[in-house]
C-alpha positions in Angstrom: -14.7 -3.0 -30.7 -15.8 -5.1 -27.7 -12.3 -6.5 -27.3 -10.8 -3.0 -27.6 -13.1 -1.7 -24.8 -12.3 -4.7 -22.6 -8.6 -4.3 -23.2 -8.7 -0.6 -22.4 -10.6 -1.2 -19.2 -8.2 -4.0 -18.2 -5.2 -1.8 -18.9 -6.8 1.0 -16.8 -7.4 -1.3 -13.9 -3.8 -2.6 -14.0 -2.4 0.9 -14.2 -4.7 1.9 -11.3 -3.3 -1.0 -9.2 0.3 -0.2 -10.0 0.0 3.5 -9.7 -2.4 3.9 -6.8 -1.7 7.6 -6.4 -3.1 8.3 -9.9 -6.5 6.8 -8.8 -7.3 9.7 -6.5 -10.1 10.2 -4.1 -11.1 6.5 -3.6 -10.5 3.3 -1.9 -8.7 0.5 -3.8 -9.0 -3.2 -3.0 -5.5 -4.6 -2.4 -5.8 -8.3 -1.7 -3.4 -9.9 -4.2 -2.2 -13.2 -2.7 -5.0 -13.6 -0.2 -7.6 -16.1 -1.5 -11.1 -16.8 -0.2 -13.3 -14.2 1.6 -10.9 -12.9 4.3 -11.8 -10.8 7.3 -9.0 -8.6 8.4 -8.7 -8.3 12.2 -5.4 -6.3 12.6 -2.5 -4.5 11.0 1.0 -3.3 11.9 4.2 -2.2 10.2 7.5 -3.9 11.1 10.9 -3.3 9.4 9.1 -1.5 6.6 6.8 -4.4 5.9 3.1 -4.3 6.4 1.4 -7.2 8.2 -2.2 -8.2 8.5 -4.0 -10.6 10.8 -6.4 -12.5 8.5 -9.3 -14.7 9.4 -10.1 -16.8 6.3 -11.6 -20.0 7.5 -12.7 -22.2 5.7 -12.1 -20.6 2.3 -8.4 -19.9 2.6 -5.3 -19.6 4.9 -5.8 -17.7 8.1 -3.1 -16.2 10.2 -0.5 -13.4 9.7 0.2 -12.2 6.1 3.1 -10.0 5.0 3.3 -7.4 2.3 6.6 -5.9 1.2 5.1 -3.2 -1.0 2.5 -1.6 1.3 -0.4 -3.9 0.5 -0.1 -4.4 -3.3 0.7 -8.1 -2.8 0.5 -10.4 0.1 1.9 -13.8 1.2 1.2 -15.9 4.3 3.8 -16.2 7.0 4.3 -19.4 9.0 1.8 -18.3 11.7 -1.5 -19.8 10.5 -3.6 -19.5 13.6 -7.3 -18.7 13.0 -7.7 -15.6 15.0 -4.8 -13.0 15.1 -6.7 -10.2 16.7 -3.8 -7.8 17.3 -0.2 -7.1 16.1 2.4 -5.0 17.7 5.9 -4.0 16.6 8.8 -3.3 19.1 12.4 -2.9 18.0 13.5 -6.1 16.3 10.3 -8.1 17.2 6.8 -8.4 15.8 4.2 -9.8 18.2 0.9 -11.4 17.4 -2.0 -11.8 19.8 -3.8 -15.1 19.1 -7.1 -16.3 20.5 -9.7 -19.0 20.0 -13.2 -17.8 21.1 -14.6 -21.2 21.9 -11.8 -22.1 24.4 -10.2 -18.8 25.2 -6.8 -20.3 24.5 -4.0 -18.9 22.4 -1.2 -16.6 23.5 1.3 -14.0 22.3 3.6 -15.2 19.5 6.8 -13.4 18.4 9.0 -13.3 15.2 12.3 -11.6 14.5 12.7 -12.8 10.9 9.8 -11.3 9.0 7.4 -14.0 9.9 9.5 -17.0 8.7 9.5 -18.4 12.2 7.3 -17.7 15.2 7.6 -18.7 18.8 5.0 -18.7 21.6 6.1 -16.4 24.4 5.6 -17.3 28.1 2.1 -15.8 27.8 0.0 -18.7 26.6 -3.5 -17.4 27.3 -5.9 -16.2 24.7 -4.9 -12.7 23.8 -7.2 -10.3 22.1 -5.4 -6.9 22.1 -1.7 -5.8 22.1 -0.1 -2.4 22.3 3.4 -1.0 22.7 3.5 2.1 24.9 6.9 3.4 25.8 9.2 0.4 26.4 6.4 -1.8 27.6 4.3 -4.4 25.7 0.7 -4.5 26.9 -1.4 -7.7 26.3 -5.2 -7.7 26.8 -5.9 -11.3 27.8 -9.4 -12.8 27.5 -11.0 -12.9 31.0 -7.6 -12.4 32.6 -6.9 -8.7 32.3 -3.7 -6.8 31.4 -0.3 -8.4 31.3 2.9 -6.3 30.8 6.3 -7.2 29.5 9.5 -5.0 29.7 11.8 -7.7 28.2 10.4 -8.3 24.7 7.9 -10.9 25.9 10.3 -13.2 27.7 8.3 -12.8 30.9 5.0 -11.2 31.7 3.5 -9.5 34.8 -0.2 -9.4 35.6 -1.2 -5.8 36.4 -3.9 -4.8 38.9 -6.5 -5.0 36.2 -7.4 -8.7 36.2 -10.3 -11.0 35.6 -11.7 -8.9 32.8 -11.7 -9.2 29.0 -9.6 -6.3 27.6 -10.5 -5.3 24.1 -8.4 -2.3 23.3 -5.7 0.2 24.5 -4.7 3.8 23.8 -2.6 6.4 25.5 -2.5 10.2 25.8 0.3 11.8 27.7 0.8 9.9 31.0 -2.6 8.3 30.8 -3.0 4.7 29.5 -6.6 3.5 28.8 -7.9 0.0 28.6 -11.4 -0.8 27.3 -13.2 -3.9 28.4 -16.0 -6.2 27.4 -19.3 -7.2 29.0 -20.0 -3.7 30.4 -16.9 -3.7 32.7 -16.0 -0.2 31.6 -13.0 1.9 30.7 -9.9 1.9 33.0 -7.0 4.3 33.2 -3.4 3.9 34.5 -1.1 6.7 35.3 1.9 4.6 36.4 2.8 2.8 33.2 0.1 0.2 33.3 0.8 -1.5 36.6 -2.1 0.0 38.5 -5.5 0.8 37.1 -8.7 2.6 38.3 -12.1 2.9 36.8 -13.1 6.0 34.8 -16.6 7.5 34.8 -17.4 5.1 32.0 -17.9 2.3 34.5 -20.6 0.3 32.9 -19.7 0.4 29.2 -18.5 -2.2 26.8 -15.6 -0.4 25.0 -15.0 -1.9 21.5 -12.2 0.5 20.3 -10.1 3.4 21.5 -7.9 6.0 20.0 -6.4 9.4 20.9 -5.5 12.6 19.0 -3.7 15.7 20.2 -7.0 17.0 21.5 -9.2 14.1 22.5 -9.6 10.5 23.6 -12.3 8.5 21.6 -14.1 5.5 23.0 -16.5 3.4 21.0 -19.1 1.9 23.3 -21.9 -0.6 22.9 -24.3 1.4 25.1 -23.8 5.0 24.1 -21.9 5.0 20.8 -18.8 7.2 20.5 -17.8 9.1 23.6 -15.1 11.8 23.6 -13.0 13.3 26.3 -11.0 16.4 25.9 -9.7 16.5 29.5 -7.7 13.3 29.8 -10.7 11.0 30.5 -12.3 12.8 33.4 -15.4 13.9 31.5 -17.1 12.5 28.4 -19.6 13.7 25.9 -21.5 11.7 23.2 -20.4 12.1 19.6 -23.1 12.3 16.9 -21.9 9.3 14.8 -24.8 6.9 15.3 -23.1 3.6 14.1 -21.3 0.8 15.9 -17.5 1.5 15.6 -15.2 -1.5 15.7 -11.9 0.2 14.8 -10.3 3.6 15.2 -7.1 5.2 13.7 -5.8 8.7 14.3 -3.4 11.1 12.5 -2.7 14.4 14.1 -6.0 16.0 14.9 -7.9 13.6 12.7 -9.8 10.5 13.9 -11.0 7.8 11.6 -13.8 5.4 12.6 -14.4 2.0 11.0 -18.1 1.1 11.3 -20.5 -1.8 11.1 -21.7 -1.9 7.4 -21.1 1.9 7.2 -17.5 2.1 6.0 -15.1 4.7 7.2 -15.9 8.1 8.8 -13.5 11.0 9.5 -13.7 13.7 12.2 -11.2 16.6 12.4 -12.9 18.5 15.2 -12.6 16.2 18.3 -15.7 14.2 17.3 -18.1 17.1 17.0 -18.9 16.1 13.4 -18.2 13.2 11.1 -18.0 12.7 7.3 -18.2 9.5 5.4 -15.2 8.8 3.2 -16.4 5.7 1.3 -15.8 6.5 -2.4 -14.4 3.5 -4.1 -16.0 0.8 -2.0 -18.3 -1.2 -4.3 -20.2 -2.4 -1.2 -20.1 -0.3 2.0 -18.2 -2.7 4.2 -18.1 -3.7 7.8 -14.7 -2.3 8.9 -12.9 -4.4 11.5 -9.5 -2.7 11.5 -7.9 0.5 10.5 -4.2 1.4 10.2 -2.1 4.4 9.0 1.3 3.9 7.5 3.5 5.5 4.8 0.9 8.2 4.1 -1.9 5.7 3.5 -4.9 4.6 5.5 -5.7 0.8 5.4 -9.1 -0.6 6.1 -9.5 -4.3 7.0 -13.0 -5.5 6.3 -15.3 -8.3 7.2 -15.1 -10.8 4.3 -14.2 -8.0 1.8 -10.5 -8.1 2.3 -8.1 -5.1 2.5 -8.5 -1.6 1.1 -6.1 1.3 0.9 -6.4 5.0 0.3 -3.9 7.9 0.3 -4.3 10.1 3.3 -4.0 13.1 1.0 -7.4 12.2 -0.4 -9.2 13.1 2.8 -6.8 15.4 4.8 -4.3 18.0 4.0 -1.0 16.2 4.6 2.3 17.7 5.8 1.0 21.2 5.4 -1.4 23.8 6.8 -4.7 22.0 7.7 -6.5 25.2 7.2 -7.5 26.1 10.8 -6.7 29.3 12.6 -5.1 28.4 16.0 -5.2 30.9 18.8 -1.9 29.9 20.3 1.4 28.3 19.4 1.7 24.6 20.0 4.2 21.8 19.6 2.8 18.3 19.8 4.4 15.1 20.9 5.8 13.2 18.0 3.9 10.0 17.0 4.6 7.3 17.1 7.0 7.6 20.0 9.2 5.6 20.4 9.6 5.4 16.6 11.5 3.4 14.0 12.5 4.9 11.6 9.8 7.5 10.8 7.8 9.8 13.0 5.4 12.8 12.6 5.6 16.1 14.4 2.7 18.5 14.5 2.9 22.1 15.5 0.7 25.2 15.3 1.6 28.8 14.4 -0.9 31.5 15.4 0.4 34.3 13.1 2.6 34.9 10.1 6.2 34.4 11.5 9.5 32.9 10.6 9.3 29.3 11.9 12.1 26.8 12.6 11.8 23.2 13.6 15.2 21.5 14.4 16.2 18.1 15.8 19.1 17.7 18.2 20.9 14.7 19.7 21.2 14.2 23.5 24.4 16.2 23.5 22.7 19.2 22.0 24.3 18.8 18.5 22.0 19.8 15.7 20.9 16.7 13.6 18.6 18.1 11.0 16.3 21.1 10.2 12.8 20.2 9.3 11.3 23.7 8.8 13.1 27.0 8.2 10.7 29.4 6.5 8.0 32.0 7.1 4.6 30.3 7.7 1.1 31.6 7.7 -1.2 31.0 10.7 -2.2 27.3 10.8 -1.5 23.8 12.0 1.3 21.9 10.3 2.8 18.5 10.3 6.3 17.4 9.2 8.0 14.0 9.0 11.3 13.0 10.5 13.0 10.0 8.8 15.5 8.6 11.3 16.9 5.9 8.9 20.4 7.4 9.1 20.4 8.0 12.9 21.4 5.9 15.8 19.0 4.6 18.4 18.7 7.0 21.3 17.1 10.1 22.8 16.6 13.1 20.6 15.0 16.6 21.1 13.0 18.7 18.7 12.5 22.4 19.0 9.9 24.8 17.6 10.9 28.4 17.3 8.2 30.7 15.9 9.0 34.4 16.4 9.6 34.8 20.1 8.0 31.5 21.0 10.2 28.4 21.7 9.2 24.9 22.9 11.2 21.7 23.0 10.1 18.1 23.4 11.9 14.7 23.7 11.5 11.6 21.5 13.1 8.2 21.4 14.4 6.4 18.3 14.5 2.6 18.8 16.0 0.3 16.2 
């Protein structure tokens, strides 16, 4: 009988790992192929593969790991640096920001062959944070500020924000934000990152940043989470009273990875938060969060990688249940994209609703929505796998209301 129970439990565990969607409403540990007690510092997706920056010293291999099946199994790439604090994907290239805290050395490394080979770019200073915004790669360099590259990392230009340790980036509309260490504050650029000025958060240490359609979130050492709904001009304190080391956003939803408190979710611009920790055997320190392929991934301190379907915690690709007072067409995200992007829109009353995509010549490419919808906020996915790189337009028509936005597919 004991063997039968053990065999049944083992079979259930295996089925749960193979068919994650059947194990609903919980986090599942996905660390196959990563030995030791890894801390996960960063994530990104490149060419449909998931990558993680793993600190695993001295119990295992550190550096960048790759998963070809969205986290079910992992293998190390040839980049085995100790601290890969950030990863960024842009067209055919994946970039890794490497730093060594004791010496502030490192740099930005790049691969174009799925991690088989990496090369150090011309930026050879310890790099803590990376972001791709528009056609520009942003590098937050320890004690040296923000560097920019518009040519895939071949050359880098130091922006006006120098001599500071930049921990994180986010953008909303034309505003690009950079959070700094040692109480140096939060900076904003309105000209693509070349010039910066201090926001009203001038004496904060900003651990993490993210933005949704409605708000910008800043995790600070001094005041916890601060939220701005007016492009960073004014900030209010959010009630989540934990240190937050990582953010991720999806539509109007913001996720926060906390110090020994797991993951929290806010869907109301930070006014309230709910813990979404079911499945964690031990509530972890969450160092990194990432959303891809309808999953949210949590990188923890010494407890490896966890994954959960977004549909566990938010209503995906459908009405989120709110009652908007106006029509709205959001900017697709990510943008630029390759090959998948999300488009969120709001319908204020029961009307026939159409969302179509057009190429730069005005030729219809695809129809994403063509039906009568109830009042609510919706999200749809565009898969550009069969499209060529270039500028596209998407249009919302809801009753008499029409709005069009531009997006960029970069392969």
